[in-house]
C-alpha positions in Angstrom: -33.0 21.3 66.9 -35.4 21.8 64.2 -32.5 21.5 61.8 -31.3 18.5 63.4 -34.7 16.9 63.1 -34.9 17.7 59.7 -31.6 16.2 58.9 -32.9 13.1 60.5 -35.9 13.1 58.6 -34.0 13.6 55.2 -31.7 10.6 56.4 -34.6 8.6 57.2 -36.4 8.9 53.7 -33.0 8.4 52.2 -32.6 5.3 54.0 -36.1 4.1 53.3 -35.6 4.8 49.5 -32.2 2.6 49.7 -33.9 -0.4 51.1 -36.5 0.0 48.4 -34.2 0.1 45.7 -32.1 -2.7 47.2 -35.0 -5.0 47.5 -36.0 -4.2 43.9 -32.5 -5.1 42.8 -32.4 -8.3 44.9 -36.0 -8.9 43.2 -34.6 -8.7 40.0 -31.4 -10.6 40.4 -33.7 -13.5 41.9 -33.0 -16.4 39.4 -36.1 -17.4 37.1 -36.2 -21.0 36.4 -36.1 -22.4 32.9 -37.3 -26.0 33.4 -36.4 -28.4 30.6 -37.5 -31.9 30.6 -35.7 -35.1 29.4 -38.2 -37.9 28.4 -36.1 -41.1 27.5 -37.2 -44.9 27.1 -36.5 -46.9 30.0 -34.6 -50.0 30.1 -33.0 -48.9 26.6 -31.2 -51.9 24.7 -29.2 -49.6 22.8 -27.4 -48.5 25.9 -26.3 -52.1 27.0 -22.7 -51.9 28.2 -21.7 -54.7 25.8 -23.3 -53.1 23.0 -22.0 -49.7 23.5 -18.4 -51.3 23.8 -18.7 -52.3 20.2 -19.4 -48.7 19.0 -21.6 -49.4 15.9 -21.7 -46.1 13.6 -24.7 -44.3 14.2 -25.5 -45.8 17.4 -26.0 -43.8 20.8 -23.1 -44.1 23.2 -24.8 -43.1 26.4 -27.9 -41.0 27.7 -28.9 -37.4 26.1 -28.4 -35.8 29.6 -24.5 -35.8 28.9 -24.8 -33.4 26.1 -27.6 -31.2 27.7 -25.2 -30.9 30.7 -22.3 -29.7 28.4 -24.5 -27.0 26.7 -25.6 -25.8 29.8 -22.2 -25.6 31.4 -21.0 -23.8 28.2 -24.0 -21.2 28.7 -23.6 -20.4 32.3 -22.1 -16.9 32.2 -25.0 -15.8 30.0 -27.4 -17.5 32.1 -26.2 -15.9 35.2 -26.1 -12.6 33.7 -29.7 -12.9 32.5 -30.9 -14.2 36.0 -31.8 -17.5 34.6 -31.6 -20.9 36.4 -31.6 -24.1 34.5 -33.6 -27.2 36.3 -33.6 -30.5 34.6 -36.1 -33.2 35.0 -35.1 -36.4 33.5 -38.1 -39.0 33.0 -38.2 -42.5 32.1 -40.9 -44.0 29.8 -41.8 -47.6 29.5 -44.5 -47.0 26.6 -46.0 -44.6 24.2 -48.8 -44.0 26.8 -46.4 -43.5 29.6 -44.2 -40.9 27.8 -47.3 -39.0 26.9 -48.3 -38.9 30.7 -44.8 -38.0 31.5 -44.8 -35.1 29.4 -48.3 -34.1 30.6 -46.9 -34.3 34.2 -43.8 -32.1 33.0 -46.3 -29.6 31.2 -48.4 -29.2 34.5 -45.3 -28.4 36.5 -44.4 -25.5 34.5 -41.9 -27.0 31.7 -40.5 -24.7 29.3 -39.6 -27.4 26.7 -38.7 -31.1 26.8 -36.1 -33.3 24.9 -37.3 -36.9 23.5 -35.3 -39.8 23.1 -38.0 -42.2 22.3 -39.0 -44.6 19.3 -40.7 -43.2 16.6 -43.8 -44.8 17.0 -44.1 -43.0 20.5 -43.3 -39.5 19.4 -46.6 -38.6 17.6 -48.8 -39.3 20.5 -46.3 -37.5 22.7 -46.5 -34.4 20.7 -50.2 -34.5 20.8 -50.3 -34.8 24.4 -49.0 -31.4 25.0 -49.7 -29.5 21.8 -48.3 -26.1 23.5 -44.9 -27.6 24.9 -42.0 -27.3 22.6 -40.3 -30.8 21.8 -37.0 -31.5 20.5 -36.5 -35.3 19.0 -32.8 -36.0 19.7 -32.7 -39.8 19.4 -34.8 -41.0 16.7 -33.9 -40.8 12.6 -37.0 -42.3 11.2 -39.0 -40.2 8.6 -42.4 -41.2 10.1 -41.2 -39.2 13.1 -41.2 -36.1 11.1 -44.1 -36.7 8.6 -46.9 -38.0 11.0 -49.3 -35.3 11.9 -46.4 -32.6 11.3 -47.1 -31.0 14.7 -46.0 -27.6 15.2 -44.3 -28.1 18.6 -42.2 -30.9 17.5 -38.7 -30.1 16.4 -35.8 -32.4 15.3 -31.9 -32.2 15.9 -31.0 -35.8 15.0 -30.8 -36.3 11.3 -33.2 -38.1 9.6 -32.4 -41.2 7.9 -33.4 -39.5 4.5 -30.7 -36.9 5.1 -28.1 -39.4 5.8 -29.1 -41.5 2.6 -28.9 -38.5 0.4 -25.4 -37.5 2.1 -24.3 -40.8 1.1 -25.7 -41.0 -2.5 -24.1 -37.3 -3.0 -20.7 -38.7 -2.0 -20.8 -41.8 -4.4 -21.9 -39.5 -7.1 -18.9 -37.3 -6.3 -16.6 -40.3 -6.5 -18.1 -41.6 -9.6 -19.3 -44.8 -7.8 -22.3 -45.1 -9.9 -23.0 -48.8 -9.7 -24.4 -49.8 -6.1 -25.0 -53.1 -4.5 -27.5 -52.8 -1.6 -27.4 -55.5 1.1 -29.9 -54.7 3.7 -31.3 -56.5 7.3 -34.7 -58.1 7.5 -36.4 -55.9 10.1 -39.0 -53.2 9.4 -36.6 -50.4 10.1 -34.1 -51.9 7.5 -37.1 -52.0 5.0 -37.9 -48.3 5.6 -34.3 -47.1 5.3 -33.9 -49.5 2.0 -36.7 -47.5 0.3 -35.0 -44.3 1.3 -31.6 -45.3 0.1 -33.3 -46.3 -3.2 -35.1 -43.1 -3.5 -31.6 -41.5 -3.1 -30.1 -43.4 -5.8 -32.9 -42.6 -8.3 -32.6 -38.8 -7.1 -29.0 -38.9 -7.8 -28.8 -41.0 -11.0 -27.1 -43.9 -9.6 -27.6 -47.4 -10.7 -29.0 -50.2 -8.1 -27.0 -53.5 -9.2 -29.1 -55.5 -6.9 -30.7 -55.4 -3.3 -29.6 -58.3 -1.6 -31.2 -59.4 2.1 -28.8 -60.6 4.7 -29.2 -62.7 7.7 -27.3 -62.7 11.0 -27.3 -66.6 11.1 -25.0 -69.5 11.9 -27.7 -71.9 10.2 -25.8 -73.6 7.1 -29.1 -73.4 5.4 -28.9 -69.7 5.3 -25.0 -69.3 4.5 -25.6 -67.5 0.9 -27.6 -64.8 3.3 -25.0 -65.1 6.1 -21.7 -65.1 4.3 -20.3 -61.7 3.0 -18.5 -63.2 0.2 -21.6 -65.4 -1.1 -24.0 -62.5 -0.6 -21.9 -60.1 -2.9 -20.6 -62.4 -5.4 -20.8 -61.3 -9.0 -22.8 -64.3 -10.0 -25.2 -63.8 -7.1 -25.8 -60.2 -7.9 -25.9 -60.3 -11.4 -23.0 -58.2 -12.2 -19.9 -55.9 -11.3 -20.3 -52.8 -8.9 -18.5 -50.1 -7.5 -19.7 -50.1 -3.9 -21.5 -52.0 -1.4 -24.1 -49.9 0.6 -25.1 -51.6 3.7 -28.3 -51.3 5.5 -28.3 -52.4 9.0 -30.0 -51.0 11.7 -28.7 -53.3 14.3 -25.1 -52.8 13.1 -23.6 -56.4 13.8 -23.8 -57.7 10.3 -22.4 -54.5 8.8 -19.3 -54.4 10.8 -18.3 -57.9 9.1 -18.6 -56.6 5.5 -15.4 -54.2 4.9 -12.6 -56.3 3.5 -14.8 -59.6 3.3 -16.9 -58.7 0.0 -16.4 -60.9 -3.2 -14.8 -58.0 -5.1 -12.1 -55.5 -3.8 -14.9 -52.7 -3.5 -15.6 -50.0 -0.8 -18.4 -50.2 1.6 -20.8 -47.3 2.8 -23.9 -47.1 5.0 -23.8 -48.7 8.2 -20.3 -49.6 8.0 -17.1 -48.3 6.2 -18.1 -44.6 5.1 -21.0 -43.6 6.9 -22.9 -40.2 7.1 -23.3 -38.9 10.7 -24.2 -35.8 12.6 -21.0 -35.7 14.5 -17.6 -37.5 14.6 -15.2 -37.0 17.2 -12.2 -36.5 14.8 -13.5 -33.6 12.9 -10.9 -31.0 12.8 -12.4 -27.7 11.6 -14.7 -25.0 13.0 -13.9 -25.4 16.6 -15.0 -29.1 16.6 -12.0 -30.4 18.3 -12.5 -28.2 21.1 -16.1 -29.3 21.4 -15.2 -32.9 21.3 -12.6 -32.4 24.1 -14.9 -30.7 26.2 -17.4 -33.5 25.8 -15.2 -36.0 26.3 -13.8 -34.6 29.6 -16.9 -34.3 31.0 -18.7 -37.7 29.9 -15.5 -39.7 29.8 -16.2 -41.0 26.4 -16.4 -39.9 22.9 -19.2 -37.6 21.3 -21.3 -39.4 19.1 -24.1 -38.0 16.6 -26.8 -38.6 19.2 -24.9 -36.7 21.9 -24.3 -33.8 19.5 -28.1 -33.9 18.6 -28.8 -33.4 22.3 -26.2 -30.8 22.8 -27.6 -28.7 20.0 -30.9 -29.0 21.1 -30.2 -27.9 24.7 -28.1 -25.0 23.1 -31.3 -24.2 20.8 -33.3 -24.0 23.9 -30.9 -22.0 25.9 -30.6 -19.4 23.1 -34.4 -19.2 22.5 -34.8 -18.5 26.4 -32.1 -15.9 26.6 -33.4 -14.1 23.2 -34.5 -10.6 24.3 -36.9 -10.0 26.2 -35.9 -12.9 28.1 -38.8 -15.0 28.8 -38.4 -18.7 29.7 -41.9 -19.7 28.8 -43.1 -22.6 26.3 -44.8 -20.1 24.2 -42.1 -18.0 24.0 -39.5 -20.5 23.1 -41.6 -22.1 20.7 -42.2 -18.9 18.8 -38.4 -18.2 18.7 -37.5 -21.7 17.5 -40.0 -21.2 14.5 -38.6 -17.9 13.5 -36.9 -18.1 10.2 -34.2 -16.1 11.2 -33.3 -18.3 14.2 -29.9 -19.7 13.8 -27.3 -21.7 15.9 -23.6 -22.4 15.8 -23.2 -26.2 15.7 -19.4 -26.0 15.1 -20.0 -27.2 11.3 -19.0 -23.9 9.5 -22.5 -23.0 8.6 -25.5 -21.3 10.9 -28.2 -24.1 11.7 -31.7 -23.4 11.8 -35.0 -25.3 11.6 -36.9 -25.9 8.3 -40.5 -24.3 8.4 -42.2 -27.1 7.2 -41.0 -30.5 9.2 -39.0 -28.3 11.7 -36.0 -30.7 11.2 -32.8 -28.9 11.6 -30.8 -28.0 8.5 -27.2 -29.1 9.0 -24.4 -30.7 7.1 -23.5 -34.1 7.6 -19.9 -35.9 8.1 -18.8 -38.3 6.1 -16.4 -40.7 8.1 -14.8 -44.1 8.5 -14.7 -44.0 12.1 -10.9 -42.9 12.2 -11.5 -39.6 10.6 -13.7 -37.2 8.6 -13.5 -38.0 4.7 -15.6 -35.1 3.7 -19.0 -33.4 4.3 -22.5 -33.4 2.6 -24.1 -31.6 0.7 -20.8 -32.3 -1.5 -19.4 -29.3 -3.8 -21.3 -29.1 -6.8 -24.8 -30.0 -5.6 -27.3 -27.1 -6.0 -30.6 -26.0 -4.6 -32.6 -22.8 -5.7 -32.9 -21.6 -1.7 -30.7 -23.6 0.2 -28.1 -26.1 -0.6 -28.7 -27.8 3.1 -32.3 -28.6 1.7 -30.8 -31.2 -0.7 -30.4 -33.4 2.5 -33.9 -35.0 3.3 -37.3 -34.2 2.4 -37.6 -30.8 0.6 -40.6 -28.5 1.0 -42.1 -29.4 -2.3 -42.4 -32.9 -1.6 -43.2 -32.7 2.1 -46.9 -33.2 3.4 -46.0 -30.7 6.0 -46.6 -27.0 5.5 -44.3 -24.1 6.7 -45.3 -22.4 9.8 -46.8 -18.9 9.7 
């Protein structure tokens, strides 16, 4: 009898210990939430269906959510193994103040990071509203978004306008198209991008033949600025040229330039050969597989804006999964700022954020819309530390300073 009671006691203790271990295992397996916000502009006119159908180069083809969803789907096994469950919270903002308030709400709700698809004028105040929350700009290329205040929590995955200008200037230099006719639109964004193009020409020793403003107009009094043949005539511009560089942030006028300039010359910039973060016809480094996965999921081709959202989400997931796994805002921000943090973006080199302006280092694709002609930096361009820093604002010329 005594032995039976002893056996029962041992069994009871073993059973209790098993319950404790099972409970511990269940607790460890319980998913931890990685909360990611997406703050986008409400009533985004760039996404008007009629405009999207025209597929202007460098313009978004849909919401950032499509690229984010693909990145999460690709990481599902790693997330499951680490016990991480991703929760997306998409917010529309109607103004800079509204965007800041949406981010404050996300921060209070425990978000680990947020992606921004907002105008440049909204981004600086948004970053200041949540200084401890990592933010990734996926939709704005303006230099001002990168240089205004240099917030340490603000990262950029979409290439800057200066990166794209430098990429085109390098491509012209490699082809010995030295004499450049610039044609530009009337808006403030076009004026800013014209200055970047002129700086890129000077940086690479190219010659500006003229800078001609255009107008998208049917008024006969403005035909010299609205008609591509008159706008680009040698007499009007003061001489011959090797290439026409179109700067048209809207895209409507630029699409009329190829094959309609006064001289038989190529067009680059916002039509013809363009410099993009992504092109759906890139055929190297696993890019076709990525393009097909996105097309199946989103039912449309992947654009540069989609790639920027995709790689931003990949960066957040990789940072959250870095051991020890801790999906907190502080942990993710620290990992993104590490000099050794790199990503595979299907471009042939590892990508990482610059220490000064937190712009993602990346090659750009030179494309005519039908295929990829080449990449930038072009062969032969050199840099003392990283050739990717020949695209965009380099450390010595930036008002921003590297993170400690």
